[in-house]
C-alpha positions in Angstrom: 8.7 -24.1 4.1 12.1 -22.4 4.3 12.7 -18.7 3.9 13.2 -17.6 0.3 16.7 -16.1 0.2 16.6 -15.4 -3.6 13.6 -13.3 -4.4 14.3 -13.7 -8.1 12.9 -17.3 -7.8 9.5 -15.7 -7.1 9.5 -13.1 -10.0 7.6 -15.2 -12.6 4.8 -16.0 -10.0 4.6 -12.3 -8.9 4.6 -10.9 -12.4 1.9 -13.2 -13.8 -0.9 -11.6 -11.8 -0.2 -7.9 -11.9 -1.8 -5.6 -10.8 -3.0 -7.8 -7.9 0.6 -8.4 -6.9 1.8 -4.8 -7.1 2.2 -4.4 -3.4 3.9 -7.8 -3.0 6.3 -7.0 -5.8 7.3 -3.6 -4.4 7.8 -5.1 -0.9 9.8 -8.2 -2.0 12.1 -6.2 -4.4 12.4 -3.2 -2.0 11.3 -0.6 -4.5 10.5 2.1 -1.9 12.4 1.2 1.3 10.0 -1.6 2.5 12.3 -2.9 5.2 11.5 -6.5 4.3 12.3 -8.9 7.1 11.6 -12.1 5.3 9.5 -13.8 2.6 8.3 -17.4 2.6 6.7 -19.3 -0.3 4.8 -22.6 -0.2 7.3 -23.9 -2.8 10.2 -21.6 -3.9 10.7 -23.5 -7.2 7.0 -23.5 -8.1 5.3 -21.0 -5.8 1.5 -20.6 -5.4 1.6 -18.5 -2.3 3.8 -15.9 -0.6 3.9 -14.6 3.0 6.0 -11.4 3.5 6.9 -9.7 6.8 7.7 -6.0 7.2 6.0 -4.1 10.0 3.1 -6.4 9.2 2.3 -9.5 7.3 1.2 -9.5 3.7 -0.1 -12.6 2.0 -0.8 -13.3 -1.7 -1.8 -16.7 -3.2 -3.6 -18.0 -6.3 -5.8 -20.4 -4.2 -7.0 -20.8 -0.6 -5.2 -24.1 -0.1 -1.9 -22.5 -1.1 -2.6 -19.6 1.2 -3.2 -22.0 4.1 0.0 -23.9 3.4 2.2 -20.8 3.6 0.2 -19.4 6.5 1.1 -22.5 8.5 4.7 -21.2 8.5 3.9 -17.9 10.2 5.9 -17.6 13.4 3.6 -18.4 16.4 4.9 -15.6 18.6 3.6 -12.7 16.4 0.3 -10.9 16.5 -2.0 -11.0 13.5 -1.5 -7.7 11.6 -2.0 -8.0 7.9 -1.9 -5.4 5.1 -2.7 -5.3 1.4 -4.0 -8.9 1.5 -6.8 -10.1 -0.8 -10.1 -9.8 1.1 -11.1 -13.3 0.0 -8.4 -14.8 2.4 -9.5 -12.8 5.5 -11.8 -15.4 6.9 -9.3 -18.2 6.3 -6.5 -16.4 7.9 -8.6 -15.5 11.0 -9.7 -19.2 11.3 -6.2 -20.6 11.0 -4.2 -18.1 12.9 -2.1 -19.7 15.7 -0.4 -16.7 17.2 -0.6 -15.5 20.8 -3.6 -13.4 20.0 -5.6 -16.3 18.4 -9.3 -15.9 19.3 -9.1 -12.2 20.1 -11.5 -9.7 18.6 -10.3 -8.6 15.1 -10.6 -5.3 13.3 -10.9 -5.0 9.5 -10.4 -2.2 7.0 -11.6 -3.3 3.6 -10.4 -1.5 0.5 -10.7 -1.4 -3.3 -7.5 -1.5 -5.3 -7.4 1.1 -8.0 -4.8 1.0 -10.8 -3.8 3.3 -13.6 -3.7 1.7 -17.0 -1.3 3.0 -19.7 -2.5 6.2 -21.3 -5.4 6.7 -19.0 -4.2 9.4 -16.6 -6.3 12.6 -16.6 -3.9 15.5 -16.3 -4.5 18.4 -13.9 -1.8 20.9 -13.2 -3.8 23.7 -11.7 -1.6 24.2 -8.7 2.1 24.6 -8.3 3.6 21.5 -6.7 6.9 21.1 -4.8 8.7 18.2 -3.2 8.1 17.3 0.4 11.1 17.8 2.8 12.0 15.9 5.8 11.1 18.8 8.1 7.5 18.6 6.8 7.0 15.3 8.6 5.9 16.9 11.9 3.2 19.0 10.3 1.9 16.0 8.3 1.8 13.8 11.4 -0.2 16.4 13.3 -2.7 16.8 10.5 -3.0 13.2 9.3 -6.2 11.6 10.7 -4.8 8.1 11.0 -2.1 8.7 13.7 1.1 8.1 11.7 4.3 8.9 13.5 6.6 11.7 12.3 9.4 9.1 12.0 7.4 6.9 9.7 6.3 9.9 7.5 9.9 11.1 7.3 11.0 7.6 6.1 8.3 7.8 3.4 9.5 11.2 2.3 13.1 9.9 2.1 12.4 6.6 0.4 9.6 7.4 -2.1 8.1 10.2 -4.1 6.3 12.8 -2.0 4.8 16.1 -3.1 2.9 19.0 -1.6 1.2 22.3 -2.4 2.5 25.1 -0.2 1.0 28.4 1.0 3.4 30.8 2.8 6.0 28.1 2.8 4.0 25.5 4.6 2.3 22.4 3.1 -1.5 22.7 2.9 -2.0 19.5 0.8 0.2 16.5 0.2 0.5 13.0 -1.2 3.2 10.3 -0.7 3.8 6.6 -1.4 3.5 3.8 1.2 6.3 1.2 1.6 4.5 -1.0 -0.9 4.6 1.7 -3.5 0.9 2.5 -3.3 -0.2 6.1 -3.5 -1.5 7.4 -0.2 -1.4 10.0 2.6 -3.4 12.2 0.2 -4.7 15.0 2.4 -5.9 18.6 2.0 -6.3 20.9 5.0 -9.9 21.8 5.5 -9.5 25.5 4.6 -8.1 24.6 1.2 -10.5 22.0 0.1 -12.6 22.3 -3.1 -9.8 24.0 -5.1 -8.7 20.9 -7.0 -5.5 20.4 -5.0 -6.0 16.6 -4.7 -6.3 16.3 -8.4 -3.1 18.2 -9.0 -1.2 16.1 -6.5 -2.6 12.8 -7.9 -1.4 13.9 -11.4 2.1 14.8 -10.1 2.6 11.6 -8.0 1.3 9.3 -10.8 3.5 10.9 -13.4 6.5 10.5 -11.2 5.8 6.8 -10.6 5.4 6.3 -14.3 8.8 7.8 -14.9 10.2 5.3 -12.3 8.5 2.5 -14.3 6.1 1.7 -11.4 2.4 1.3 -12.1 0.5 3.9 -10.1 -2.0 2.3 -7.8 -3.8 3.0 -4.5 -6.2 1.4 -2.0 -9.4 3.2 -1.0 -11.6 2.3 1.9 -14.8 0.8 0.4 -17.0 3.5 2.1 -14.9 6.5 1.0 -17.2 7.5 -1.9 -15.5 10.9 -2.3 -12.1 9.4 -2.8 -13.5 6.7 -5.1 -15.1 9.4 -7.3 -11.9 11.4 -7.4 -9.7 8.4 -8.3 -12.1 7.2 -11.0 -12.3 10.7 -12.5 -8.4 10.7 -12.8 -8.4 7.6 -15.0 -7.9 4.9 -12.4 -9.9 1.6 -12.6 -11.0 -0.8 -9.9 -9.0 -4.0 -9.8 -10.1 -6.1 -6.8 -10.7 -6.1 -3.0 -7.9 -6.0 -0.4 -7.9 -5.7 3.3 -5.9 -4.5 6.3 -6.8 -6.4 9.5 -5.5 -7.5 12.8 -6.4 -8.1 16.5 -7.2 -5.4 19.0 
């Protein structure tokens, strides 16, 4: 299966299953600086499965057999690190992986996809919001619980919408987009929680994405009940299960 050098050949396949393909679409068409390295399809003229490569792999398919076909084309010298991939394919990928880490213990991060349907956003503008600046990356990296590097966060500030709420000039709450266009990095410093800052930031970020003609969506870890309640209360609805996983 050759590399797909003309992503337009994939558009009809990608578009027919929105919002499940939101991440794939934003990666393939470089909506927010995804740094796409390549994309493969099981059949570029009549695709049923796509395998994308950025910092990680991302797979989308309309059936398990199609997913297995395109997975067979993954380079054998790369580790298994997948993101925003339908959870139903996790076991199949793990079973068929032929990279240098085949057989090693895997980690999984299962999430729900939440999307904003037209006209459903609940508006909350309680707090004054400002744009994030490149120099804010260091502070966010220190405070973010998942160990993102300042360089990665700076790229996200430069390549996608990013907003914060400031106190004495410093961000105390913020939200950005990931390279696949999903809303994320939403974080409020502990001393400022319970004031509705997350709701205001969700409103601002979603409104900006809508102006860019991008459907607002996000992935929430299945056990994060607080974020699920917040997201549902803002008008987002659940639209499937997706996973991040790899080898240790």
